[in-house]
PDBQT receptor file of N, H, CA, C and O in Angstrom, charges set to zero:
ATOM      1  N   MET A   1      73.994  88.656 132.548  1.00  0.00    +0.000 N 
ATOM      2  CA  MET A   1      75.124  89.662 132.469  1.00  0.00    +0.000 C 
ATOM      3  C   MET A   1      76.264  88.959 131.571  1.00  0.00    +0.000 C 
ATOM      4  O   MET A   1      76.943  89.672 130.832  1.00  0.00    +0.000 OA
ATOM      5  N   ALA A   2      76.474  87.622 131.623  1.00  0.00    +0.000 N 
ATOM      6  H   ALA A   2      75.922  87.043 132.223  1.00  0.00    +0.000 HD
ATOM      7  CA  ALA A   2      77.495  87.027 130.836  1.00  0.00    +0.000 C 
ATOM      8  C   ALA A   2      77.388  87.202 129.376  1.00  0.00    +0.000 C 
ATOM      9  O   ALA A   2      78.378  87.263 128.647  1.00  0.00    +0.000 OA
ATOM     10  N   LYS A   3      76.087  87.288 128.932  1.00  0.00    +0.000 N 
ATOM     11  H   LYS A   3      75.283  87.239 129.524  1.00  0.00    +0.000 HD
ATOM     12  CA  LYS A   3      75.902  87.530 127.502  1.00  0.00    +0.000 C 
ATOM     13  C   LYS A   3      76.370  88.844 127.036  1.00  0.00    +0.000 C 
ATOM     14  O   LYS A   3      76.890  89.003 125.932  1.00  0.00    +0.000 OA
ATOM     15  N   LYS A   4      76.172  89.809 127.915  1.00  0.00    +0.000 N 
ATOM     16  H   LYS A   4      75.749  89.680 128.812  1.00  0.00    +0.000 HD
ATOM     17  CA  LYS A   4      76.631  91.228 127.602  1.00  0.00    +0.000 C 
ATOM     18  C   LYS A   4      78.115  91.212 127.510  1.00  0.00    +0.000 C 
ATOM     19  O   LYS A   4      78.671  91.758 126.558  1.00  0.00    +0.000 OA
ATOM     20  N   VAL A   5      78.793  90.608 128.460  1.00  0.00    +0.000 N 
ATOM     21  H   VAL A   5      78.342  90.165 129.234  1.00  0.00    +0.000 HD
ATOM     22  CA  VAL A   5      80.316  90.538 128.424  1.00  0.00    +0.000 C 
ATOM     23  C   VAL A   5      80.810  89.938 127.210  1.00  0.00    +0.000 C 
ATOM     24  O   VAL A   5      81.681  90.524 126.568  1.00  0.00    +0.000 OA
ATOM     25  N   VAL A   6      80.304  88.727 126.793  1.00  0.00    +0.000 N 
ATOM     26  H   VAL A   6      79.597  88.251 127.315  1.00  0.00    +0.000 HD
ATOM     27  CA  VAL A   6      80.575  88.013 125.659  1.00  0.00    +0.000 C 
ATOM     28  C   VAL A   6      80.488  88.747 124.341  1.00  0.00    +0.000 C 
ATOM     29  O   VAL A   6      81.375  88.721 123.488  1.00  0.00    +0.000 OA
ATOM     30  N   ALA A   7      79.283  89.438 124.239  1.00  0.00    +0.000 N 
ATOM     31  H   ALA A   7      78.562  89.459 124.932  1.00  0.00    +0.000 HD
ATOM     32  CA  ALA A   7      78.918  90.270 123.095  1.00  0.00    +0.000 C 
ATOM     33  C   ALA A   7      79.986  91.374 122.957  1.00  0.00    +0.000 C 
ATOM     34  O   ALA A   7      80.487  91.623 121.860  1.00  0.00    +0.000 OA
ATOM     35  N   THR A   8      80.305  91.990 124.007  1.00  0.00    +0.000 N 
ATOM     36  H   THR A   8      79.899  91.788 124.898  1.00  0.00    +0.000 HD
ATOM     37  CA  THR A   8      81.247  93.074 124.066  1.00  0.00    +0.000 C 
ATOM     38  C   THR A   8      82.713  92.714 123.508  1.00  0.00    +0.000 C 
ATOM     39  O   THR A   8      83.348  93.392 122.701  1.00  0.00    +0.000 OA
ATOM     40  N   LEU A   9      83.108  91.532 124.093  1.00  0.00    +0.000 N 
ATOM     41  H   LEU A   9      82.591  90.981 124.748  1.00  0.00    +0.000 HD
ATOM     42  CA  LEU A   9      84.462  91.061 123.596  1.00  0.00    +0.000 C 
ATOM     43  C   LEU A   9      84.439  90.448 122.182  1.00  0.00    +0.000 C 
ATOM     44  O   LEU A   9      85.513  90.245 121.616  1.00  0.00    +0.000 OA
ATOM     45  N   LYS A  10      83.296  90.148 121.591  1.00  0.00    +0.000 N 
ATOM     46  H   LYS A  10      82.424  90.312 122.051  1.00  0.00    +0.000 HD
ATOM     47  CA  LYS A  10      83.345  89.690 120.288  1.00  0.00    +0.000 C 
ATOM     48  C   LYS A  10      83.379  90.702 119.145  1.00  0.00    +0.000 C 
ATOM     49  O   LYS A  10      83.377  90.314 117.976  1.00  0.00    +0.000 OA
ATOM     50  N   LYS A  11      83.412  92.027 119.479  1.00  0.00    +0.000 N 
ATOM     51  H   LYS A  11      83.414  92.342 120.428  1.00  0.00    +0.000 HD
ATOM     52  CA  LYS A  11      83.495  93.010 118.495  1.00  0.00    +0.000 C 
ATOM     53  C   LYS A  11      84.866  92.928 117.707  1.00  0.00    +0.000 C 
ATOM     54  O   LYS A  11      85.839  92.291 118.111  1.00  0.00    +0.000 OA
ATOM     55  N   GLU A  12      84.819  93.614 116.595  1.00  0.00    +0.000 N 
ATOM     56  H   GLU A  12      84.028  94.131 116.267  1.00  0.00    +0.000 HD
ATOM     57  CA  GLU A  12      86.052  93.582 115.776  1.00  0.00    +0.000 C 
ATOM     58  C   GLU A  12      87.174  94.207 116.528  1.00  0.00    +0.000 C 
ATOM     59  O   GLU A  12      87.045  95.258 117.157  1.00  0.00    +0.000 OA
ATOM     60  N   GLY A  13      88.354  93.481 116.437  1.00  0.00    +0.000 N 
ATOM     61  H   GLY A  13      88.459  92.627 115.926  1.00  0.00    +0.000 HD
ATOM     62  CA  GLY A  13      89.506  93.974 117.112  1.00  0.00    +0.000 C 
ATOM     63  C   GLY A  13      89.681  93.593 118.611  1.00  0.00    +0.000 C 
ATOM     64  O   GLY A  13      90.677  93.861 119.283  1.00  0.00    +0.000 OA
ATOM     65  N   GLY A  14      88.513  92.895 119.066  1.00  0.00    +0.000 N 
ATOM     66  H   GLY A  14      87.703  92.678 118.521  1.00  0.00    +0.000 HD
ATOM     67  CA  GLY A  14      88.452  92.485 120.564  1.00  0.00    +0.000 C 
ATOM     68  C   GLY A  14      89.185  91.179 120.729  1.00  0.00    +0.000 C 
ATOM     69  O   GLY A  14      89.582  90.590 119.724  1.00  0.00    +0.000 OA
ATOM     70  N   LEU A  15      89.377  90.718 121.864  1.00  0.00    +0.000 N 
ATOM     71  H   LEU A  15      89.054  91.197 122.681  1.00  0.00    +0.000 HD
ATOM     72  CA  LEU A  15      90.014  89.489 122.184  1.00  0.00    +0.000 C 
ATOM     73  C   LEU A  15      89.172  88.228 121.725  1.00  0.00    +0.000 C 
ATOM     74  O   LEU A  15      87.942  88.215 121.786  1.00  0.00    +0.000 OA
ATOM     75  N   LYS A  16      89.876  87.250 121.297  1.00  0.00    +0.000 N 
ATOM     76  H   LYS A  16      90.875  87.261 121.247  1.00  0.00    +0.000 HD
ATOM     77  CA  LYS A  16      89.168  85.895 121.131  1.00  0.00    +0.000 C 
ATOM     78  C   LYS A  16      89.035  85.148 122.325  1.00  0.00    +0.000 C 
ATOM     79  O   LYS A  16      90.050  84.874 122.965  1.00  0.00    +0.000 OA
ATOM     80  N   ILE A  17      87.962  84.796 122.696  1.00  0.00    +0.000 N 
ATOM     81  H   ILE A  17      87.137  85.018 122.176  1.00  0.00    +0.000 HD
ATOM     82  CA  ILE A  17      87.689  84.237 123.983  1.00  0.00    +0.000 C 
ATOM     83  C   ILE A  17      87.104  82.850 123.856  1.00  0.00    +0.000 C 
ATOM     84  O   ILE A  17      86.583  82.463 122.810  1.00  0.00    +0.000 OA
ATOM     85  N   ALA A  18      87.202  82.120 124.935  1.00  0.00    +0.000 N 
ATOM     86  H   ALA A  18      87.625  82.435 125.784  1.00  0.00    +0.000 HD
ATOM     87  CA  ALA A  18      86.611  80.783 125.029  1.00  0.00    +0.000 C 
ATOM     88  C   ALA A  18      86.022  80.616 126.373  1.00  0.00    +0.000 C 
ATOM     89  O   ALA A  18      86.516  81.144 127.368  1.00  0.00    +0.000 OA
ATOM     90  N   LYS A  19      84.976  79.887 126.396  1.00  0.00    +0.000 N 
ATOM     91  H   LYS A  19      84.575  79.458 125.588  1.00  0.00    +0.000 HD
ATOM     92  CA  LYS A  19      84.230  79.471 127.688  1.00  0.00    +0.000 C 
ATOM     93  C   LYS A  19      84.675  78.099 128.111  1.00  0.00    +0.000 C 
ATOM     94  O   LYS A  19      84.365  77.113 127.442  1.00  0.00    +0.000 OA
ATOM     95  N   VAL A  20      85.386  78.014 129.193  1.00  0.00    +0.000 N 
ATOM     96  H   VAL A  20      85.637  78.815 129.736  1.00  0.00    +0.000 HD
ATOM     97  CA  VAL A  20      85.837  76.787 129.738  1.00  0.00    +0.000 C 
ATOM     98  C   VAL A  20      85.001  76.185 130.822  1.00  0.00    +0.000 C 
ATOM     99  O   VAL A  20      84.722  76.855 131.816  1.00  0.00    +0.000 OA
ATOM    100  N   ILE A  21      84.606  75.012 130.685  1.00  0.00    +0.000 N 
ATOM    101  H   ILE A  21      84.832  74.468 129.878  1.00  0.00    +0.000 HD
ATOM    102  CA  ILE A  21      83.798  74.370 131.658  1.00  0.00    +0.000 C 
ATOM    103  C   ILE A  21      84.464  73.193 132.150  1.00  0.00    +0.000 C 
ATOM    104  O   ILE A  21      84.731  72.278 131.371  1.00  0.00    +0.000 OA
ATOM    105  N   LYS A  22      84.781  73.127 133.466  1.00  0.00    +0.000 N 
ATOM    106  H   LYS A  22      84.564  73.870 134.099  1.00  0.00    +0.000 HD
ATOM    107  CA  LYS A  22      85.463  71.985 134.100  1.00  0.00    +0.000 C 
ATOM    108  C   LYS A  22      84.586  71.260 135.082  1.00  0.00    +0.000 C 
ATOM    109  O   LYS A  22      83.837  71.902 135.819  1.00  0.00    +0.000 OA
ATOM    110  N   ALA A  23      84.650  69.886 135.125  1.00  0.00    +0.000 N 
ATOM    111  H   ALA A  23      85.257  69.364 134.526  1.00  0.00    +0.000 HD
ATOM    112  CA  ALA A  23      84.001  69.106 136.026  1.00  0.00    +0.000 C 
ATOM    113  C   ALA A  23      84.924  68.933 137.190  1.00  0.00    +0.000 C 
ATOM    114  O   ALA A  23      86.055  68.495 136.976  1.00  0.00    +0.000 OA
ATOM    115  N   VAL A  24      84.529  69.249 138.448  1.00  0.00    +0.000 N 
ATOM    116  H   VAL A  24      83.610  69.605 138.622  1.00  0.00    +0.000 HD
ATOM    117  CA  VAL A  24      85.237  69.174 139.656  1.00  0.00    +0.000 C 
ATOM    118  C   VAL A  24      84.458  68.205 140.562  1.00  0.00    +0.000 C 
ATOM    119  O   VAL A  24      83.251  68.309 140.783  1.00  0.00    +0.000 OA
ATOM    120  N   LYS A  25      85.340  67.163 141.112  1.00  0.00    +0.000 N 
ATOM    121  H   LYS A  25      86.320  67.079 140.932  1.00  0.00    +0.000 HD
ATOM    122  CA  LYS A  25      84.635  66.127 141.871  1.00  0.00    +0.000 C 
ATOM    123  C   LYS A  25      84.815  66.522 143.405  1.00  0.00    +0.000 C 
ATOM    124  O   LYS A  25      85.912  66.819 143.876  1.00  0.00    +0.000 OA
ATOM    125  N   ASN A  26      83.670  66.497 144.114  1.00  0.00    +0.000 N 
ATOM    126  H   ASN A  26      82.778  66.256 143.732  1.00  0.00    +0.000 HD
ATOM    127  CA  ASN A  26      83.705  66.681 145.547  1.00  0.00    +0.000 C 
ATOM    128  C   ASN A  26      84.301  65.492 146.216  1.00  0.00    +0.000 C 
ATOM    129  O   ASN A  26      83.822  64.391 145.941  1.00  0.00    +0.000 OA
ATOM    130  N   PRO A  27      85.297  65.580 147.069  1.00  0.00    +0.000 N 
ATOM    131  CA  PRO A  27      86.009  64.406 147.732  1.00  0.00    +0.000 C 
ATOM    132  C   PRO A  27      85.066  63.819 148.720  1.00  0.00    +0.000 C 
ATOM    133  O   PRO A  27      85.123  62.606 148.921  1.00  0.00    +0.000 OA
ATOM    134  N   LYS A  28      84.172  64.580 149.381  1.00  0.00    +0.000 N 
ATOM    135  H   LYS A  28      84.126  65.566 149.218  1.00  0.00    +0.000 HD
ATOM    136  CA  LYS A  28      83.233  64.053 150.502  1.00  0.00    +0.000 C 
ATOM    137  C   LYS A  28      82.149  63.150 149.826  1.00  0.00    +0.000 C 
ATOM    138  O   LYS A  28      81.983  61.979 150.168  1.00  0.00    +0.000 OA
ATOM    139  N   THR A  29      81.418  63.768 148.842  1.00  0.00    +0.000 N 
ATOM    140  H   THR A  29      81.552  64.719 148.564  1.00  0.00    +0.000 HD
ATOM    141  CA  THR A  29      80.278  63.103 148.352  1.00  0.00    +0.000 C 
ATOM    142  C   THR A  29      80.431  62.355 147.113  1.00  0.00    +0.000 C 
ATOM    143  O   THR A  29      79.641  61.481 146.758  1.00  0.00    +0.000 OA
ATOM    144  N   GLY A  30      81.485  62.723 146.450  1.00  0.00    +0.000 N 
ATOM    145  H   GLY A  30      82.127  63.433 146.739  1.00  0.00    +0.000 HD
ATOM    146  CA  GLY A  30      81.732  62.116 145.041  1.00  0.00    +0.000 C 
ATOM    147  C   GLY A  30      80.895  62.682 143.963  1.00  0.00    +0.000 C 
ATOM    148  O   GLY A  30      80.914  62.139 142.858  1.00  0.00    +0.000 OA
ATOM    149  N   ALA A  31      80.157  63.732 144.182  1.00  0.00    +0.000 N 
ATOM    150  H   ALA A  31      80.142  64.173 145.079  1.00  0.00    +0.000 HD
ATOM    151  CA  ALA A  31      79.355  64.456 143.245  1.00  0.00    +0.000 C 
ATOM    152  C   ALA A  31      80.325  65.357 142.532  1.00  0.00    +0.000 C 
ATOM    153  O   ALA A  31      81.348  65.814 143.041  1.00  0.00    +0.000 OA
ATOM    154  N   TYR A  32      79.878  65.583 141.224  1.00  0.00    +0.000 N 
ATOM    155  H   TYR A  32      79.046  65.212 140.811  1.00  0.00    +0.000 HD
ATOM    156  CA  TYR A  32      80.554  66.541 140.368  1.00  0.00    +0.000 C 
ATOM    157  C   TYR A  32      79.815  67.953 140.225  1.00  0.00    +0.000 C 
ATOM    158  O   TYR A  32      78.599  68.032 140.052  1.00  0.00    +0.000 OA
ATOM    159  N   THR A  33      80.604  68.978 140.306  1.00  0.00    +0.000 N 
ATOM    160  H   THR A  33      81.592  68.913 140.446  1.00  0.00    +0.000 HD
ATOM    161  CA  THR A  33      80.146  70.312 140.064  1.00  0.00    +0.000 C 
ATOM    162  C   THR A  33      80.837  70.878 138.831  1.00  0.00    +0.000 C 
ATOM    163  O   THR A  33      81.900  70.386 138.451  1.00  0.00    +0.000 OA
ATOM    164  N   PHE A  34      80.275  71.877 138.208  1.00  0.00    +0.000 N 
ATOM    165  H   PHE A  34      79.412  72.276 138.517  1.00  0.00    +0.000 HD
ATOM    166  CA  PHE A  34      80.858  72.390 137.057  1.00  0.00    +0.000 C 
ATOM    167  C   PHE A  34      81.256  73.934 137.254  1.00  0.00    +0.000 C 
ATOM    168  O   PHE A  34      80.437  74.796 137.573  1.00  0.00    +0.000 OA
ATOM    169  N   LYS A  35      82.517  74.152 137.039  1.00  0.00    +0.000 N 
ATOM    170  H   LYS A  35      83.182  73.452 136.779  1.00  0.00    +0.000 HD
ATOM    171  CA  LYS A  35      83.092  75.598 137.078  1.00  0.00    +0.000 C 
ATOM    172  C   LYS A  35      83.209  76.108 135.661  1.00  0.00    +0.000 C 
ATOM    173  O   LYS A  35      83.827  75.467 134.811  1.00  0.00    +0.000 OA
ATOM    174  N   GLU A  36      82.588  77.321 135.391  1.00  0.00    +0.000 N 
ATOM    175  H   GLU A  36      82.087  77.843 136.082  1.00  0.00    +0.000 HD
ATOM    176  CA  GLU A  36      82.748  77.938 134.137  1.00  0.00    +0.000 C 
ATOM    177  C   GLU A  36      83.658  79.157 134.194  1.00  0.00    +0.000 C 
ATOM    178  O   GLU A  36      83.640  79.879 135.191  1.00  0.00    +0.000 OA
ATOM    179  N   GLU A  37      84.391  79.392 133.239  1.00  0.00    +0.000 N 
ATOM    180  H   GLU A  37      84.405  78.806 132.429  1.00  0.00    +0.000 HD
ATOM    181  CA  GLU A  37      85.276  80.498 133.135  1.00  0.00    +0.000 C 
ATOM    182  C   GLU A  37      85.309  81.016 131.661  1.00  0.00    +0.000 C 
ATOM    183  O   GLU A  37      85.283  80.276 130.678  1.00  0.00    +0.000 OA
ATOM    184  N   ILE A  38      85.367  82.336 131.630  1.00  0.00    +0.000 N 
ATOM    185  H   ILE A  38      85.389  82.938 132.429  1.00  0.00    +0.000 HD
ATOM    186  CA  ILE A  38      85.602  82.869 130.150  1.00  0.00    +0.000 C 
ATOM    187  C   ILE A  38      86.987  83.436 130.242  1.00  0.00    +0.000 C 
ATOM    188  O   ILE A  38      87.333  84.302 131.046  1.00  0.00    +0.000 OA
ATOM    189  N   VAL A  39      87.745  82.862 129.336  1.00  0.00    +0.000 N 
ATOM    190  H   VAL A  39      87.463  82.159 128.683  1.00  0.00    +0.000 HD
ATOM    191  CA  VAL A  39      89.155  83.256 129.282  1.00  0.00    +0.000 C 
ATOM    192  C   VAL A  39      89.631  83.491 127.803  1.00  0.00    +0.000 C 
ATOM    193  O   VAL A  39      88.972  83.003 126.885  1.00  0.00    +0.000 OA
ATOM    194  N   PRO A  40      90.770  84.235 127.553  1.00  0.00    +0.000 N 
ATOM    195  CA  PRO A  40      91.277  84.334 126.255  1.00  0.00    +0.000 C 
ATOM    196  C   PRO A  40      91.673  83.094 125.702  1.00  0.00    +0.000 C 
ATOM    197  O   PRO A  40      92.080  82.231 126.480  1.00  0.00    +0.000 OA
ATOM    198  N   GLU A  41      91.615  82.826 124.320  1.00  0.00    +0.000 N 
ATOM    199  H   GLU A  41      91.284  83.527 123.688  1.00  0.00    +0.000 HD
ATOM    200  CA  GLU A  41      91.879  81.541 123.765  1.00  0.00    +0.000 C 
ATOM    201  C   GLU A  41      93.214  81.084 123.972  1.00  0.00    +0.000 C 
ATOM    202  O   GLU A  41      93.391  79.867 124.035  1.00  0.00    +0.000 OA
ATOM    203  N   ASP A  42      94.266  81.928 124.098  1.00  0.00    +0.000 N 
ATOM    204  H   ASP A  42      94.123  82.916 124.047  1.00  0.00    +0.000 HD
ATOM    205  CA  ASP A  42      95.670  81.500 124.342  1.00  0.00    +0.000 C 
ATOM    206  C   ASP A  42      95.938  80.996 125.756  1.00  0.00    +0.000 C 
ATOM    207  O   ASP A  42      96.969  80.369 125.998  1.00  0.00    +0.000 OA
ATOM    208  N   MET A  43      95.030  81.260 126.692  1.00  0.00    +0.000 N 
ATOM    209  H   MET A  43      94.193  81.770 126.495  1.00  0.00    +0.000 HD
ATOM    210  CA  MET A  43      95.126  80.762 128.041  1.00  0.00    +0.000 C 
ATOM    211  C   MET A  43      94.323  79.544 128.408  1.00  0.00    +0.000 C 
ATOM    212  O   MET A  43      94.301  79.143 129.572  1.00  0.00    +0.000 OA
ATOM    213  N   VAL A  44      93.656  78.942 127.427  1.00  0.00    +0.000 N 
ATOM    214  H   VAL A  44      93.675  79.268 126.482  1.00  0.00    +0.000 HD
ATOM    215  CA  VAL A  44      92.774  77.842 127.793  1.00  0.00    +0.000 C 
ATOM    216  C   VAL A  44      93.594  76.701 128.330  1.00  0.00    +0.000 C 
ATOM    217  O   VAL A  44      93.169  76.162 129.352  1.00  0.00    +0.000 OA
ATOM    218  N   GLN A  45      94.696  76.259 127.798  1.00  0.00    +0.000 N 
ATOM    219  H   GLN A  45      95.042  76.697 126.968  1.00  0.00    +0.000 HD
ATOM    220  CA  GLN A  45      95.468  75.139 128.309  1.00  0.00    +0.000 C 
ATOM    221  C   GLN A  45      96.008  75.407 129.732  1.00  0.00    +0.000 C 
ATOM    222  O   GLN A  45      96.176  74.474 130.517  1.00  0.00    +0.000 OA
ATOM    223  N   GLU A  46      96.271  76.649 130.048  1.00  0.00    +0.000 N 
ATOM    224  H   GLU A  46      96.134  77.407 129.410  1.00  0.00    +0.000 HD
ATOM    225  CA  GLU A  46      96.766  77.008 131.350  1.00  0.00    +0.000 C 
ATOM    226  C   GLU A  46      95.686  76.774 132.358  1.00  0.00    +0.000 C 
ATOM    227  O   GLU A  46      95.939  76.241 133.439  1.00  0.00    +0.000 OA
ATOM    228  N   VAL A  47      94.479  77.165 132.018  1.00  0.00    +0.000 N 
ATOM    229  H   VAL A  47      94.273  77.598 131.140  1.00  0.00    +0.000 HD
ATOM    230  CA  VAL A  47      93.295  77.051 132.928  1.00  0.00    +0.000 C 
ATOM    231  C   VAL A  47      92.908  75.585 133.121  1.00  0.00    +0.000 C 
ATOM    232  O   VAL A  47      92.576  75.147 134.223  1.00  0.00    +0.000 OA
ATOM    233  N   LEU A  48      92.963  74.816 131.975  1.00  0.00    +0.000 N 
ATOM    234  H   LEU A  48      93.232  75.171 131.080  1.00  0.00    +0.000 HD
ATOM    235  CA  LEU A  48      92.631  73.488 132.144  1.00  0.00    +0.000 C 
ATOM    236  C   LEU A  48      93.680  72.587 132.999  1.00  0.00    +0.000 C 
ATOM    237  O   LEU A  48      93.328  71.572 133.600  1.00  0.00    +0.000 OA
ATOM    238  N   ASN A  49      94.969  73.068 132.981  1.00  0.00    +0.000 N 
ATOM    239  H   ASN A  49      95.255  73.893 132.494  1.00  0.00    +0.000 HD
ATOM    240  CA  ASN A  49      96.010  72.397 133.675  1.00  0.00    +0.000 C 
ATOM    241  C   ASN A  49      96.089  72.709 135.109  1.00  0.00    +0.000 C 
ATOM    242  O   ASN A  49      96.867  72.069 135.816  1.00  0.00    +0.000 OA
ATOM    243  N   LYS A  50      95.379  73.604 135.580  1.00  0.00    +0.000 N 
ATOM    244  H   LYS A  50      94.747  74.124 135.005  1.00  0.00    +0.000 HD
ATOM    245  CA  LYS A  50      95.321  73.962 137.064  1.00  0.00    +0.000 C 
ATOM    246  C   LYS A  50      94.936  72.816 137.946  1.00  0.00    +0.000 C 
ATOM    247  O   LYS A  50      94.853  72.974 139.164  1.00  0.00    +0.000 OA
TER     248      LYS A  50
């Protein structure tokens, strides 16, 4: 499904988007999990600073 969304947003006149992948550490086990988000390019820094 994600491929379809990305392909739709890449059409001419569409938003420029970026895929943000963050590593989040679990405090109990110390293991890392990865969170993926597709956001507009101008919001990348806001998402990373959360």
